[in-house]
C-alpha positions as CSV (number, residue, x, y, z in Angstrom):
1,M,21.9,-20.3,-29.3
2,K,19.8,-17.2,-28.6
3,E,21.6,-14.0,-27.9
4,K,20.9,-12.7,-24.4
5,R,19.8,-9.1,-23.8
6,R,22.3,-7.0,-21.9
7,F,19.6,-5.0,-20.3
8,H,16.1,-6.2,-19.8
9,Y,13.3,-3.6,-20.1
10,A,11.7,-5.1,-17.0
11,W,14.2,-2.9,-15.0
12,V,12.9,0.2,-16.8
13,I,9.5,-0.9,-15.6
14,M,10.8,-1.1,-12.1
15,I,12.2,2.4,-12.4
16,A,8.8,3.7,-13.7
17,L,7.0,2.0,-10.8
18,I,9.5,3.5,-8.4
19,F,8.6,7.0,-9.7
20,L,5.0,6.1,-9.4
21,K,5.3,5.2,-5.8
22,I,7.6,8.1,-5.0
23,G,5.0,10.5,-6.5
24,A,2.3,8.7,-4.7
25,G,3.9,9.9,-1.4
26,A,1.8,13.0,-2.0
27,T,-1.4,11.0,-1.5
28,S,0.0,9.3,1.5
29,C,0.2,12.6,3.4
30,M,-3.3,13.7,2.7
31,T,-4.0,13.4,6.5
32,G,-1.1,12.9,9.0
33,N,0.2,16.4,9.7
34,F,-2.9,18.0,8.2
35,I,-5.4,16.5,10.6
36,T,-4.9,18.9,13.5
37,P,-4.8,22.2,11.5
38,V,-7.7,21.2,9.2
39,V,-9.9,20.1,12.1
40,N,-9.1,23.2,14.1
41,E,-9.9,25.6,11.3
42,L,-13.0,23.8,9.9
43,G,-14.4,23.0,13.4
44,C,-15.1,19.4,12.6
45,K,-14.3,16.2,14.4
46,V,-11.4,14.0,13.5
47,N,-13.6,11.2,12.3
48,E,-15.6,13.6,10.2
49,F,-12.5,14.8,8.4
50,T,-10.8,11.4,8.0
51,L,-14.1,10.0,6.6
52,F,-12.7,11.2,3.2
53,L,-10.2,8.3,3.5
54,S,-13.1,5.9,3.6
55,I,-14.6,7.6,0.6
56,D,-11.2,7.3,-1.1
57,A,-11.3,3.5,-0.3
58,V,-14.9,3.3,-1.8
59,G,-13.7,5.1,-4.9
60,M,-10.9,2.6,-5.3
61,S,-13.2,-0.4,-4.8
62,V,-15.6,0.8,-7.5
63,F,-12.8,0.7,-10.1
64,Y,-10.5,-2.1,-9.0
65,V,-12.0,-4.8,-11.2
66,P,-12.2,-2.7,-14.4
67,A,-8.7,-1.3,-13.6
68,A,-7.2,-4.8,-13.4
69,K,-8.9,-5.8,-16.7
70,I,-7.7,-2.7,-18.5
71,I,-4.2,-3.0,-17.2
72,N,-4.0,-6.8,-17.9
73,S,-5.3,-6.1,-21.5
74,K,-1.8,-4.8,-22.1
75,R,-2.9,-1.8,-24.2
76,K,-1.2,1.6,-23.9
77,L,-0.2,1.0,-20.3
78,G,1.7,4.3,-19.9
79,I,-1.3,6.4,-21.1
80,T,-3.8,4.6,-18.8
81,I,-1.7,4.9,-15.7
82,G,-0.5,8.3,-16.6
83,I,-4.0,9.8,-16.8
84,A,-4.8,8.2,-13.4
85,T,-1.7,9.9,-11.8
86,L,-2.8,13.2,-13.2
87,L,-6.2,12.9,-11.7
88,E,-4.7,12.0,-8.3
89,V,-2.6,15.2,-8.1
90,I,-5.6,17.3,-9.3
91,G,-7.6,15.8,-6.4
92,I,-5.0,16.8,-3.9
93,A,-4.6,20.3,-5.4
94,M,-8.3,20.9,-5.1
95,M,-8.0,20.6,-1.3
96,Y,-6.4,24.0,-1.3
97,T,-9.8,25.6,-2.0
98,Y,-12.1,23.8,0.5
99,K,-14.0,25.8,3.1
100,S,-15.9,22.8,4.6
101,V,-15.2,19.1,5.1
102,W,-17.6,18.2,2.3
103,G,-15.0,19.2,-0.3
104,F,-12.6,16.7,1.0
105,Y,-15.1,13.9,0.3
106,V,-15.1,15.0,-3.4
107,S,-11.3,14.8,-3.5
108,G,-11.3,11.6,-1.6
109,F,-13.5,9.9,-4.3
110,L,-11.5,11.4,-7.1
111,V,-8.1,10.3,-5.7
112,G,-9.4,6.9,-4.7
113,S,-10.9,6.2,-8.2
114,A,-7.6,7.1,-9.9
115,G,-5.7,5.2,-7.2
116,A,-7.4,2.0,-8.4
117,F,-5.1,2.3,-11.5
118,T,-1.9,3.2,-9.7
119,G,-1.8,1.4,-6.3
120,Y,-2.5,-1.8,-4.6
121,V,-3.9,-3.6,-7.7
122,A,-1.9,-2.0,-10.4
123,I,1.6,-2.4,-9.1
124,P,1.4,-6.2,-8.2
125,V,-0.4,-6.9,-11.5
126,I,2.3,-5.0,-13.5
127,I,5.1,-6.8,-11.6
128,N,3.3,-10.1,-12.2
129,M,3.2,-9.1,-15.9
130,W,6.9,-8.3,-16.1
131,F,8.7,-10.5,-13.5
132,K,8.5,-14.2,-13.3
133,K,11.5,-14.3,-11.0
134,K,12.4,-12.0,-8.1
135,A,8.8,-10.6,-7.9
136,G,8.8,-10.4,-4.2
137,T,12.2,-8.6,-4.1
138,V,11.2,-6.1,-6.8
139,L,7.8,-5.4,-5.1
140,G,9.7,-4.8,-1.8
141,I,12.1,-2.4,-3.4
142,I,9.4,-0.4,-5.1
143,I,7.3,-0.2,-1.9
144,A,10.4,0.6,0.2
145,L,11.3,3.6,-2.0
146,G,7.7,4.7,-2.0
147,N,7.8,4.6,1.8
148,A,11.0,6.7,1.6
149,S,9.0,9.3,-0.2
150,T,6.6,9.5,2.6
151,V,9.5,10.5,4.8
152,A,10.2,13.4,2.5
153,F,6.6,14.4,2.0
154,G,5.9,14.1,5.7
155,L,8.7,16.4,6.6
156,L,7.9,18.8,3.8
157,S,4.2,18.9,4.5
158,A,5.0,19.7,8.2
159,R,7.3,22.5,7.1
160,F,4.9,23.8,4.5
161,I,2.1,23.9,7.0
162,T,4.3,25.8,9.5
163,L,5.4,28.3,6.9
164,Y,2.4,28.7,4.6
165,G,-0.6,27.1,6.2
166,W,-2.3,23.8,5.4
167,R,-4.0,25.1,2.2
168,M,-0.8,26.1,0.4
169,A,0.8,23.0,1.7
170,Y,-1.7,20.8,-0.1
171,L,-1.1,22.8,-3.4
172,L,2.7,22.5,-3.0
173,V,2.5,18.7,-2.3
174,A,0.3,18.3,-5.4
175,I,2.8,20.1,-7.6
176,L,5.7,17.9,-6.3
177,G,3.6,14.8,-6.9
178,F,3.0,15.8,-10.5
179,I,6.7,16.5,-11.2
180,L,7.8,13.2,-9.6
181,M,5.4,10.7,-11.3
182,V,3.2,12.0,-14.1
183,P,5.8,12.5,-16.9
184,E,7.8,9.4,-15.9
185,V,4.8,7.1,-16.0
186,F,3.5,8.4,-19.3
187,F,6.8,7.8,-21.1
188,L,8.4,4.8,-19.4
189,L,5.6,2.4,-18.5
190,K,4.9,-0.2,-21.2
191,T,3.8,-3.8,-21.6
192,P,6.0,-6.6,-22.8
193,E,4.1,-6.6,-26.1
194,E,4.7,-2.9,-26.6
195,V,8.4,-3.3,-26.1
196,G,8.7,-6.7,-28.0
197,C,10.3,-8.8,-25.3
198,R,9.3,-11.5,-22.8
199,P,9.0,-11.0,-19.0
200,Y,12.1,-11.2,-16.9
201,G,12.9,-14.7,-15.8
202,E,10.5,-16.5,-18.1
203,E,11.8,-19.8,-19.3
204,D,12.6,-20.4,-22.9
205,E,9.7,-21.8,-24.9
206,E,11.7,-24.9,-25.7
207,E,12.3,-25.7,-22.0
208,S,8.7,-24.8,-21.0
209,A,7.3,-27.2,-23.6
210,D,9.3,-30.1,-22.0
211,K,7.6,-29.6,-18.6
212,N,4.4,-31.3,-17.6
213,I,3.7,-28.4,-15.2
214,N,4.8,-24.9,-15.7
215,D,5.0,-23.3,-12.2
216,N,4.5,-19.8,-13.6
217,Q,1.2,-20.8,-15.4
218,W,-0.5,-22.6,-12.5
219,G,-3.4,-20.9,-10.8
220,L,-7.0,-21.2,-9.6
221,T,-9.8,-19.6,-11.6
222,R,-11.9,-17.1,-9.8
223,K,-14.8,-19.6,-9.5
224,E,-12.4,-22.3,-8.1
225,A,-10.9,-19.8,-5.6
226,F,-14.3,-19.0,-4.2
227,T,-14.8,-22.6,-3.3
228,K,-11.6,-22.9,-1.3
229,A,-11.5,-22.2,2.5
230,S,-7.9,-21.2,2.1
231,F,-8.9,-18.4,-0.3
232,W,-11.4,-16.9,2.2
233,L,-8.9,-17.2,5.0
234,A,-6.2,-15.4,2.9
235,W,-8.8,-12.7,2.1
236,L,-9.5,-12.3,5.8
237,T,-5.8,-11.9,6.4
238,C,-5.6,-9.1,3.8
239,L,-8.6,-7.4,5.4
240,C,-6.7,-7.3,8.7
241,Y,-3.7,-5.8,7.1
242,S,-5.9,-3.3,5.3
243,Y,-7.4,-2.0,8.5
244,G,-4.2,-2.3,10.5
245,T,-2.0,-0.4,8.1
246,A,-3.9,2.8,8.7
247,I,-3.3,2.9,12.5
248,P,0.4,4.0,12.3
249,G,-0.8,7.1,10.4
250,Y,-2.4,8.3,13.7
251,I,0.8,8.1,15.7
252,A,1.8,11.7,14.6
253,T,-1.8,12.9,15.3
254,C,-1.5,11.3,18.8
255,T,1.6,13.2,19.6
256,T,0.1,16.6,18.6
257,M,-3.5,16.2,19.6
258,E,-3.3,14.0,22.7
259,L,0.3,14.5,23.9
260,L,0.4,18.2,22.9
261,E,3.7,18.1,21.1
262,S,4.4,20.3,18.1
263,T,3.5,19.5,14.5
264,E,7.2,19.1,13.6
265,F,7.8,16.8,16.6
266,G,4.9,14.7,15.3
267,A,6.4,14.7,11.8
268,R,9.7,13.4,13.2
269,V,7.9,10.6,15.0
270,H,6.1,9.7,11.8
271,T,9.4,9.8,10.0
272,C,10.6,6.9,12.2
273,V,7.5,4.9,11.1
274,S,8.5,5.6,7.5
275,I,12.1,4.6,8.0
276,G,11.0,1.4,9.6
277,A,8.6,0.8,6.7
278,I,11.4,1.3,4.2
279,L,13.4,-1.5,5.8
280,C,10.3,-3.6,6.2
281,S,9.5,-3.5,2.5
282,I,12.9,-4.7,1.4
283,I,13.1,-7.3,4.2
284,L,9.6,-8.6,3.4
285,G,10.4,-9.0,-0.3
286,R,13.5,-11.0,0.5
287,L,11.9,-13.0,3.2
288,N,9.1,-14.1,0.9
289,D,11.4,-15.0,-2.0
290,R,13.8,-16.9,0.2
291,F,11.8,-18.4,3.0
292,G,8.2,-18.2,1.9
293,V,5.1,-16.1,2.9
294,K,4.9,-17.6,6.4
295,A,8.1,-15.9,7.3
296,G,6.7,-12.5,6.2
297,C,3.5,-12.9,8.2
298,L,5.5,-13.8,11.3
299,W,7.7,-10.8,10.9
300,G,4.7,-8.4,10.8
301,A,3.1,-9.9,13.9
302,V,6.3,-9.7,16.0
303,F,7.2,-6.1,15.3
304,S,3.7,-4.9,15.4
305,L,3.2,-6.4,18.9
306,I,6.5,-5.0,20.3
307,G,6.2,-1.6,18.6
308,Y,2.8,-0.7,19.8
309,N,3.6,-1.7,23.3
310,V,6.7,0.6,23.3
311,I,4.5,3.5,21.9
312,I,2.0,3.1,24.8
313,M,5.0,3.3,27.2
314,G,6.0,6.4,25.3
315,F,2.9,8.2,26.6
316,T,4.8,8.9,29.8
317,N,8.3,9.2,28.2
318,H,7.9,10.9,24.8
319,M,11.3,9.9,23.6
320,L,10.2,6.3,23.5
321,L,7.7,7.3,20.8
322,F,10.6,7.4,18.3
323,V,11.6,3.8,19.2
324,G,8.1,2.5,19.1
325,A,7.3,4.3,15.9
326,F,10.4,2.7,14.2
327,L,9.4,-0.8,15.4
328,V,5.8,-0.3,14.2
329,G,7.2,0.8,10.9
330,L,9.1,-2.5,10.6
331,A,5.6,-4.1,10.2
332,N,4.0,-1.3,8.2
333,S,4.4,-2.8,4.7
334,M,2.2,-5.8,5.4
335,Y,-0.7,-4.6,3.3
336,A,1.4,-3.3,0.4
337,V,3.9,-6.2,0.2
338,Q,2.7,-9.2,2.2
339,A,-1.0,-9.2,1.2
340,P,-0.5,-9.5,-2.6
341,L,2.3,-12.1,-2.1
342,L,0.1,-14.1,0.2
343,A,-2.8,-14.0,-2.3
344,K,-0.5,-15.2,-5.1
345,E,0.7,-18.0,-2.9
346,I,-2.8,-19.2,-2.4
347,V,-4.4,-18.8,-5.9
348,G,-1.3,-19.0,-8.2
349,T,-0.3,-16.7,-11.0
350,K,-2.4,-17.7,-13.9
351,H,-5.5,-15.8,-13.0
352,Y,-4.0,-13.7,-10.3
353,P,-4.9,-10.2,-11.7
354,D,-8.5,-11.2,-11.9
355,I,-8.7,-12.6,-8.4
356,W,-6.6,-10.0,-6.7
357,S,-8.7,-7.1,-8.1
358,V,-11.8,-8.7,-6.6
359,M,-10.0,-9.2,-3.3
360,M,-9.1,-5.5,-3.3
361,V,-12.7,-4.5,-3.7
362,G,-13.4,-6.1,-0.3
363,N,-10.2,-4.8,1.2
364,S,-11.2,-1.3,0.3
365,L,-14.9,-1.5,1.3
366,I,-14.4,-3.4,4.5
367,G,-10.8,-2.7,5.6
368,G,-10.2,0.7,4.0
369,G,-13.8,1.8,4.3
370,L,-13.6,1.5,8.1
371,L,-10.4,3.5,8.5
372,F,-12.2,6.6,9.7
373,T,-13.3,4.6,12.8
374,V,-9.8,4.9,14.2
375,G,-10.7,8.5,14.9
376,Y,-13.4,7.4,17.3
377,F,-10.9,6.2,19.8
378,Y,-9.9,9.8,20.5
379,D,-13.3,11.4,19.8
380,Y,-15.1,9.3,22.4
381,G,-12.3,7.8,24.5
382,H,-9.9,10.8,24.4
383,T,-6.9,8.5,23.8
384,Y,-5.4,6.5,21.0
385,K,-4.2,3.7,23.2
386,G,-7.1,1.5,22.3
387,A,-6.3,2.0,18.6
388,F,-2.7,1.0,19.1
389,I,-3.7,-2.2,21.0
390,L,-6.1,-3.1,18.3
391,G,-3.3,-2.6,15.7
392,S,-1.1,-5.3,17.3
393,V,-4.1,-7.7,17.8
394,F,-5.0,-7.4,14.1
395,Y,-1.5,-8.4,12.9
396,V,-1.1,-11.3,15.3
397,F,-4.6,-12.6,14.3
398,A,-3.7,-12.1,10.6
399,M,-0.5,-14.2,11.0
400,L,-2.5,-17.1,12.6
401,V,-5.2,-17.0,9.9
402,A,-2.5,-16.8,7.1
403,F,-0.7,-19.9,8.5
404,L,-4.0,-21.9,8.3
405,A,-4.7,-20.7,4.8
406,I,-1.3,-21.8,3.6
407,R,-1.7,-25.2,5.2
408,L,-5.1,-25.8,3.6
409,S,-3.8,-24.6,0.2
410,K,-1.3,-27.5,0.1
411,K,-4.2,-29.9,-0.6
412,Y,-4.9,-28.6,-4.1
413,K,-1.7,-27.0,-5.2
414,P,0.6,-28.8,-7.7
415,V,3.6,-30.6,-6.1
416,N,6.1,-28.4,-7.9
417,S,4.3,-25.1,-7.3
């Protein structure tokens, strides 16, 4: 009888990924509280400034496929991801120096390129590498704590802007991001081969050999996936989540720019989004593990629809903004948690890193690449109401498309999968 390990290194990996997501809170506040002061000083339009987020998305898309291949090659994982985190904080620190909006485009591409190795592809791939059980719950916990860091960075950035101005605020945020993620990732993040153990929850080789079908090894190849309607529908769902997840970031901007509240008031409203997102991540992970991906998709649609309607009501009663922001936050982890779990449900785990990296190219180019268009609602309509209505429509539509994708996937999936 084999001796069981008292502590599996997979939990160290979870800790390393938590530090990665907490430090990445620095990149999550590149706009938010910064939009109003930067736009006012540089004299540019909102969509001109936030265009760097689309350039960020393009930078990610360029490196998603090679990033997935490098990460999945299981060689020097800590060094690879560690260098990427270092480049991210350097890109943010450079924003301290810019005198025109063009500089932000440079940082956007640098941060985005590095983000291909640290974000939406890397974390699901590493979790898939290390966790054969409880993957949804682990992913949810990691994203939840990452969202918690956005609360801290959101409040800190607002305070830094008030005390020192937006330039120094960017530099201070970059320094905190460095401290919180770079050393931890370099030293803790490893592959199962580097540590000399098997992934958490993987069955013993003797038991696996007795099975005709190993659930953990089933999966479509990339070529097979591209021939399935369910795959394309799942991808469409992810694109909806990709675009929709940016809209809550404009709630704080709406309170300061359209409703003329203070920067700190906007930060507190955005904090409610982040608190909701923390709960959302944990709940989504558990919902997917226990009830399946359809439950997670339904959750996002319901709270998005209710939350945005409450926010629109908050235009006349600003205190309702806090309630609406929290409800929207309860649907704000759909892209980070639900999208990769939906993709794995449709294509299986065997070739998941390869397929998910390709999906993320499209997610960044089409979904993320159009994020700056949210600014047009205010620039040309002088209100963000249209953006908030669109946000709820995208999530409801995504739920319906995902349900259809899951139904169609049953035709080719193994019975025991």
